[in-house]
C-alpha positions as CSV (number, residue, x, y, z in Angstrom):
1,M,14.1,16.7,10.8
2,S,12.8,14.6,13.5
3,R,14.2,15.7,16.8
4,S,14.7,12.7,19.1
5,P,15.6,13.6,22.7
6,R,19.1,13.0,24.0
7,L,19.4,9.5,25.3
8,L,22.2,7.5,26.8
9,L,23.6,4.9,24.4
10,T,23.4,1.3,25.6
11,A,26.7,-0.5,26.1
12,G,26.0,-2.6,23.0
13,V,25.2,0.3,20.8
14,L,28.2,2.3,22.1
15,A,30.5,-0.6,21.5
16,T,29.3,-1.0,17.9
17,A,29.6,2.7,17.3
18,L,33.1,2.9,18.6
19,A,34.1,-0.1,16.6
20,T,32.8,1.5,13.4
21,L,34.4,4.8,14.1
22,A,37.7,3.1,14.9
23,A,37.9,2.2,11.2
24,C,37.2,5.7,10.1
25,A,39.8,8.3,9.2
26,P,38.9,12.0,9.6
27,G,38.8,14.4,6.7
28,S,36.5,15.2,3.8
29,D,36.0,12.8,0.9
30,T,35.9,14.9,-2.2
31,S,36.6,12.1,-4.7
32,A,34.5,11.8,-7.7
33,P,31.2,10.0,-7.2
34,P,31.1,6.3,-8.1
35,P,29.3,5.1,-11.3
36,Q,25.6,5.1,-10.8
37,A,23.0,2.4,-11.5
38,T,20.3,2.9,-14.1
39,A,16.6,2.2,-13.4
40,S,16.6,-0.7,-15.9
41,S,19.7,-2.3,-14.3
42,V,18.4,-2.3,-10.7
43,Q,17.7,-5.7,-9.2
44,T,14.5,-5.2,-7.2
45,D,14.3,-8.8,-5.9
46,A,16.5,-8.6,-2.8
47,S,16.4,-12.4,-2.5
48,K,18.7,-12.6,-5.5
49,L,21.4,-10.3,-4.2
50,G,23.3,-13.1,-2.4
51,D,24.5,-13.0,1.2
52,V,24.8,-9.4,2.3
53,T,25.4,-7.6,5.6
54,L,24.0,-4.1,5.8
55,V,25.1,-1.7,8.4
56,V,22.2,0.8,9.2
57,W,22.5,3.9,11.4
58,D,19.2,5.5,12.5
59,Q,17.8,7.7,15.2
60,E,14.6,5.8,15.9
61,V,15.3,5.6,19.6
62,R,12.1,6.4,21.4
63,G,8.9,4.5,22.0
64,G,6.9,4.4,18.8
65,Q,9.9,5.2,16.7
66,A,11.9,2.3,18.1
67,A,8.9,0.0,17.9
68,Q,8.2,0.5,14.2
69,M,11.9,0.1,13.3
70,E,12.2,-3.1,15.3
71,E,9.1,-4.6,13.7
72,L,10.1,-3.6,10.2
73,N,13.6,-4.9,10.6
74,K,12.4,-8.2,11.9
75,A,10.0,-8.5,8.9
76,F,12.7,-7.6,6.4
77,Q,15.1,-10.2,7.7
78,A,12.3,-12.8,7.7
79,K,11.5,-12.1,4.1
80,Y,15.2,-11.8,3.0
81,P,17.3,-14.1,5.2
82,N,20.2,-13.6,2.9
83,I,20.5,-10.0,4.1
84,K,21.7,-9.5,7.7
85,L,21.1,-6.2,9.3
86,K,23.6,-4.6,11.8
87,R,21.7,-1.7,13.3
88,V,23.2,1.2,15.3
89,S,20.5,3.4,16.8
90,R,21.3,6.7,18.6
91,S,19.6,10.0,19.4
92,F,19.4,12.8,16.9
93,D,22.2,14.8,18.6
94,D,24.5,11.8,18.9
95,L,23.8,10.8,15.3
96,K,24.5,14.3,14.1
97,T,27.8,14.4,16.0
98,T,29.2,11.1,14.7
99,L,27.8,10.8,11.2
100,R,30.2,13.3,9.6
101,L,33.2,11.4,10.9
102,A,31.8,8.1,9.8
103,L,31.1,9.1,6.3
104,S,34.6,10.5,5.8
105,G,36.1,7.2,6.8
106,N,36.9,4.0,4.8
107,E,34.1,1.8,6.2
108,P,31.0,3.9,6.7
109,P,27.6,2.4,7.3
110,D,25.5,1.4,4.2
111,V,22.3,3.2,5.1
112,V,22.1,6.3,7.3
113,E,19.4,8.6,8.5
114,A,20.8,12.0,7.6
115,N,19.3,15.4,8.6
116,N,18.0,17.0,5.4
117,G,19.5,20.4,6.1
118,R,22.5,22.0,4.4
119,S,24.7,21.5,7.4
120,D,24.4,17.7,7.0
121,M,22.9,16.3,3.8
122,G,23.9,19.3,1.8
123,E,27.5,18.9,2.9
124,F,27.5,15.2,2.4
125,V,26.2,15.7,-1.2
126,K,28.9,18.3,-1.9
127,A,31.6,15.8,-0.7
128,N,30.1,13.0,-2.8
129,Q,29.4,10.9,0.3
130,L,25.9,10.0,-0.7
131,I,24.6,8.5,-3.9
132,P,21.6,9.9,-5.9
133,L,18.6,7.6,-5.5
134,D,16.8,8.6,-8.7
135,P,17.4,5.2,-10.5
136,Y,16.0,3.4,-7.5
137,A,13.1,5.9,-7.2
138,T,12.2,5.0,-10.8
139,A,12.7,1.2,-10.4
140,Y,10.6,1.0,-7.2
141,G,8.1,3.7,-8.0
142,W,9.1,6.1,-5.2
143,D,8.7,9.0,-7.6
144,K,5.0,8.1,-8.0
145,R,4.2,7.3,-4.3
146,Y,6.1,10.3,-2.9
147,P,4.9,13.7,-4.4
148,A,7.4,16.3,-5.3
149,S,6.3,18.4,-2.3
150,V,7.8,15.6,-0.1
151,R,10.8,14.7,-2.3
152,Q,12.0,18.3,-2.4
153,Y,13.0,18.0,1.3
154,S,15.6,15.4,0.3
155,S,16.7,16.9,-3.0
156,Y,19.9,18.7,-3.9
157,S,21.8,19.7,-7.0
158,P,24.9,17.5,-7.4
159,D,27.1,20.2,-6.1
160,G,25.0,20.6,-3.0
161,K,24.3,24.3,-3.7
162,T,20.6,24.2,-4.5
163,F,18.3,22.7,-1.9
164,G,14.8,21.5,-2.8
165,Q,15.6,20.7,-6.4
166,G,17.8,18.3,-8.4
167,N,18.7,14.7,-7.4
168,L,16.9,12.7,-4.7
169,Y,19.3,11.7,-1.9
170,G,17.0,10.2,0.7
171,L,13.6,8.8,1.4
172,P,11.7,9.5,4.7
173,Q,9.3,7.3,6.5
174,V,7.3,9.9,8.5
175,G,5.7,13.2,8.0
176,E,6.2,16.0,10.6
177,V,4.4,19.0,11.7
178,V,5.2,21.2,14.7
179,G,2.1,22.2,16.6
180,V,0.7,22.7,20.1
181,Y,0.0,19.8,22.5
182,Y,-2.3,20.8,25.3
183,S,-3.7,19.3,28.5
184,K,-7.5,19.2,28.2
185,K,-7.8,19.0,32.0
186,K,-5.6,22.0,32.6
187,L,-7.5,24.1,30.1
188,A,-10.9,23.0,31.5
189,A,-9.8,23.7,35.1
190,A,-8.9,27.3,34.0
191,G,-12.1,27.8,32.1
192,V,-10.2,28.0,28.8
193,E,-11.3,26.4,25.5
194,A,-8.8,25.2,23.0
195,P,-7.9,28.4,21.1
196,K,-9.1,28.9,17.5
197,T,-7.0,32.0,16.8
198,W,-3.6,33.3,17.8
199,D,-5.2,36.1,19.8
200,E,-7.2,33.5,21.8
201,F,-4.0,31.5,22.3
202,E,-2.1,34.5,23.7
203,A,-5.1,35.4,25.9
204,S,-5.1,31.9,27.3
205,L,-1.5,32.3,28.3
206,V,-2.5,35.2,30.5
207,T,-5.4,33.3,32.1
208,L,-3.3,30.1,32.7
209,K,-0.4,32.1,34.2
210,G,-2.9,33.7,36.5
211,K,-3.7,30.3,37.9
212,G,-0.1,30.2,39.4
213,E,1.8,28.0,36.9
214,P,3.8,28.8,33.7
215,P,1.6,27.6,30.8
216,L,4.4,26.8,28.3
217,V,6.8,23.9,28.8
218,L,10.2,24.0,27.1
219,G,13.5,22.2,27.5
220,N,16.2,24.1,25.5
221,L,19.5,22.8,26.7
222,E,20.2,21.3,23.3
223,K,19.3,24.6,21.7
224,W,17.3,23.2,18.7
225,P,13.9,23.0,20.6
226,A,13.6,26.8,20.7
227,I,13.9,26.8,16.9
228,H,10.5,25.1,16.7
229,V,9.0,27.6,19.2
230,F,10.3,30.6,17.2
231,G,9.2,29.0,14.0
232,T,5.7,28.7,15.4
233,V,5.6,32.3,16.4
234,Q,7.2,33.4,13.2
235,G,4.4,31.6,11.2
236,R,1.9,34.0,12.8
237,T,3.8,37.2,11.7
238,T,5.6,36.4,8.5
239,P,4.4,35.3,5.1
240,A,4.9,31.6,4.2
241,D,6.9,32.4,1.0
242,S,9.3,34.6,3.0
243,I,9.9,31.8,5.5
244,K,10.5,29.2,2.7
245,Q,12.9,31.6,1.0
246,L,14.9,32.0,4.2
247,A,14.8,28.3,5.2
248,F,15.9,27.0,1.8
249,G,18.8,29.5,1.8
250,Q,17.6,31.3,-1.4
251,K,18.7,34.7,-2.4
252,G,16.5,37.7,-2.0
253,A,15.0,37.3,1.5
254,S,16.1,39.0,4.7
255,W,15.8,38.3,8.4
256,K,15.7,42.0,9.1
257,T,12.0,42.6,8.6
258,P,9.3,44.1,10.9
259,E,7.6,40.7,10.8
260,N,10.6,38.8,12.2
261,V,11.3,41.5,14.7
262,K,7.7,41.1,16.0
263,A,8.2,37.3,16.3
264,A,11.5,37.7,18.2
265,Q,9.9,40.4,20.5
266,T,7.0,38.0,21.2
267,L,9.3,35.4,22.5
268,T,11.1,37.9,24.8
269,D,7.8,39.1,26.0
270,W,6.8,35.5,26.9
271,V,9.9,35.2,28.9
272,T,9.3,38.5,30.7
273,K,5.8,37.5,31.6
274,G,6.9,34.2,33.0
275,Y,5.1,32.0,30.5
276,F,7.9,29.4,30.3
277,N,8.9,27.0,33.1
278,E,11.8,28.2,35.2
279,G,15.3,27.2,34.0
280,F,14.1,26.2,30.6
281,N,17.3,27.1,28.8
282,G,19.2,24.7,31.0
283,Q,16.8,21.8,30.9
284,D,17.1,18.8,28.5
285,Y,14.4,18.3,26.0
286,D,13.5,14.8,27.2
287,P,12.7,15.7,30.8
288,A,10.8,18.7,29.7
289,W,8.2,17.0,27.6
290,Q,8.1,14.2,30.1
291,S,7.2,16.7,32.8
292,F,4.4,18.0,30.6
293,S,3.1,14.4,30.3
294,K,3.0,14.2,34.1
295,G,0.9,17.3,34.6
296,K,3.3,20.3,34.5
297,G,2.1,23.2,32.4
298,S,-0.7,23.4,29.9
299,Y,1.0,23.7,26.5
300,L,3.9,22.0,24.8
301,I,5.0,23.3,21.4
302,A,6.6,20.3,19.7
303,G,6.5,18.0,16.8
304,T,4.3,15.0,15.9
305,W,7.1,12.6,16.7
306,L,6.0,12.8,20.4
307,Q,2.6,11.5,19.6
308,A,3.1,7.9,20.7
309,D,4.8,8.7,23.9
310,L,2.4,11.5,25.0
311,Q,-0.6,9.3,24.1
312,K,0.8,6.5,26.3
313,A,1.5,8.8,29.2
314,M,-1.6,11.1,29.1
315,G,-4.4,9.1,27.4
316,D,-7.5,11.1,26.7
317,D,-6.1,14.2,28.4
318,V,-3.8,15.3,25.6
319,G,-4.8,17.1,22.4
320,F,-2.9,18.5,19.4
321,M,-3.6,21.4,17.1
322,V,-1.9,23.3,14.3
323,P,-0.8,26.6,15.7
324,P,-3.8,28.9,15.5
325,G,-3.9,31.5,12.7
326,T,-4.7,35.1,12.9
327,S,-8.3,34.3,12.2
328,A,-10.4,31.2,12.7
329,D,-10.6,30.6,8.9
330,A,-6.9,31.2,8.2
331,K,-5.1,28.6,6.1
332,P,-3.1,26.3,8.4
333,L,0.6,27.1,8.5
334,A,3.2,25.2,10.5
335,T,6.8,24.2,10.6
336,G,7.3,20.7,9.3
337,G,7.9,18.5,6.3
338,T,9.5,15.1,6.7
339,G,11.4,13.1,9.2
340,L,15.1,12.4,8.6
341,P,15.4,10.6,5.3
342,F,17.2,7.3,4.8
343,A,20.2,7.6,2.4
344,I,22.8,5.3,0.9
345,T,26.5,6.1,1.4
346,A,28.7,6.4,-1.6
347,K,31.2,3.8,-0.3
348,S,28.5,1.2,0.4
349,K,29.5,-2.1,-1.2
350,H,25.8,-3.1,-1.4
351,P,23.8,-0.2,-2.8
352,E,21.1,-2.4,-4.3
353,A,20.5,-4.2,-1.0
354,A,20.5,-0.8,0.7
355,A,17.8,0.4,-1.8
356,A,15.8,-2.7,-1.2
357,Y,15.9,-2.1,2.5
358,I,14.8,1.5,2.1
359,N,12.0,0.4,-0.2
360,F,10.8,-2.1,2.4
361,I,10.7,0.3,5.4
362,T,8.9,3.0,3.3
363,S,6.4,0.7,1.5
364,K,2.7,0.8,1.7
365,D,2.7,-2.0,4.3
366,A,5.4,-0.2,6.3
367,M,3.1,2.9,6.4
368,G,0.5,0.7,8.1
369,T,3.1,-0.4,10.7
370,L,4.1,3.2,11.3
371,A,0.5,4.2,12.0
372,K,0.0,1.2,14.2
373,T,3.0,2.1,16.4
374,G,1.8,5.7,16.8
375,N,3.9,7.4,14.1
376,L,2.7,9.6,11.2
377,P,3.3,8.1,7.8
378,V,4.5,10.5,5.2
379,A,2.8,8.5,2.4
380,D,-0.6,6.8,2.2
381,T,-1.6,8.9,5.2
382,A,-5.2,9.1,4.4
383,A,-5.5,5.4,3.9
384,Q,-4.5,4.6,7.6
385,Q,-7.0,3.6,10.3
386,V,-6.6,5.9,13.3
387,T,-8.0,5.9,16.7
388,P,-10.1,8.8,18.0
389,G,-8.2,11.3,20.2
390,L,-4.6,12.4,19.8
391,Q,-3.7,10.2,16.8
392,Q,-6.7,11.5,14.9
393,D,-5.8,15.1,15.9
394,V,-2.2,14.6,14.5
395,F,-3.3,12.9,11.3
396,T,-5.9,15.6,10.7
397,A,-3.5,18.4,11.4
398,F,-0.9,17.0,9.1
399,G,-3.4,16.3,6.3
400,K,-5.0,19.7,6.4
401,T,-1.7,21.5,6.5
402,V,-0.3,19.5,3.5
403,E,-3.5,20.0,1.6
404,A,-3.3,23.8,2.1
405,D,0.4,23.8,1.2
406,G,1.0,25.2,4.6
407,L,4.2,23.4,5.6
408,V,7.2,25.6,5.9
409,P,10.8,24.2,6.3
410,Y,12.8,24.0,9.5
411,L,14.8,27.2,9.8
412,D,18.1,25.5,10.4
413,Y,18.0,24.1,6.9
414,A,19.0,27.6,5.6
415,T,22.8,27.4,5.6
416,P,25.5,24.8,6.5
417,T,26.1,26.8,9.8
418,M,22.5,27.9,10.6
419,Y,21.8,25.0,12.9
420,D,24.5,26.2,15.3
421,T,23.9,29.9,14.6
422,I,20.1,30.1,15.3
423,G,20.3,27.6,18.2
424,A,22.9,29.7,20.0
425,A,21.2,33.0,19.0
426,L,17.8,31.8,20.4
427,Q,19.4,30.8,23.7
428,D,20.8,34.3,24.0
429,L,17.5,35.9,23.0
430,L,15.5,33.9,25.5
431,A,18.1,34.6,28.2
432,K,17.8,38.3,27.4
433,K,21.5,38.5,26.5
434,A,20.5,39.8,23.0
435,T,17.8,42.1,21.8
436,P,15.5,41.1,19.0
437,D,17.5,43.3,16.6
438,Q,20.8,41.7,17.7
439,F,19.3,38.3,17.4
440,L,18.2,39.0,13.8
441,D,21.5,40.6,13.0
442,R,23.2,37.3,13.9
443,L,20.9,35.3,11.6
444,E,21.2,37.9,8.8
445,K,25.0,37.7,8.9
446,D,25.0,33.9,8.5
447,Y,22.3,33.9,5.8
448,S,23.5,36.7,3.7
449,A,27.1,35.5,3.7
450,F,26.0,32.1,2.5
451,A,23.5,33.4,-0.1
452,A,26.1,35.7,-1.6
453,K,28.7,33.0,-2.2
454,N,26.2,30.2,-3.1
455,G,24.6,32.0,-6.0
């Protein structure tokens, strides 16, 4: 679930988006899925597919994300001049807002980057708006290059009820882990070493606040950034299996536990103690992390998708770590998984060309391009050459967390409505309009209602 900051659409992109949406009619498409290809029938030589135009919607709008997509698209069209790409690129929030309408229309894009969670991909699967990629996975060998631990984040049962199992509906390019970026200069000036345990991290917040500046930078106007902050704190109080059960929307778990109360209380305590920048609930995500890159605050809890931009802005001053555990030798545990996967729409007239495109931008060579442009490849990660400093920090953090099976899903995956529920609930919690118990009551109501009817 790669979270790109809100950006203004360029005039060209906006015009393309409006033109596409003009052809779309609102409403759900609940027609039966189209006949599917078999692995043996898939034409994997895209040069033999004739003249094709593919419409691709993605959210690769920032620095390193945009650079890798532009380079790969250029290389794809050079190799396959018979396939013309029409790309529409927009921020995560804008894509999430418009994709549902586009998929329910008569002329949706061919390839889309769809948020893995139940509120998006799960609903699209249920409405038969995406095609299973299993035949293409076999034909291209994705099922061998991408381990089950990665594929589960884009897998659903055909009815969309079961998340993490069933058919493959998307293929991601990047891996993600939410951790702690820190300014080495700010920590050194305060006499603080990079913390190795959670107690040391919280002690450093006290020290840094004592120097006259809030240590934690957050921009939560879009509401989802606080989900990552809460998930980070929750990972220090709550067993990984419990988090996974909640995040995948499985029966048998509960938000109303002492561990989750402790996590919610920790966040409200941080607000009370002035650890966050002033006005964080009303500040956009983009200006917030940019202010951190310009010297405001000491810590930024965010995902690895900011690596390229922070490296460019801060150079050797910025470091990255998996959120410290309760002890120095604790297994790494962090929110994360994969970036938004690329999927093929059910109404695409060119599914084989779409699969060839997805294969190209997720190939072994593509992983090298991703690493070169400051991104974190989800496959062949260990084979990449990285530069010392932030990129090495990020690759090491992701590798160790995956090896320890320490990635837990994004919490908004849990139910079709949890993205809105937890985002709004966290804004109220952080604004002290809700107590930790009231906050968890809100999440429990959403989760339990869904789990009861989804079983």
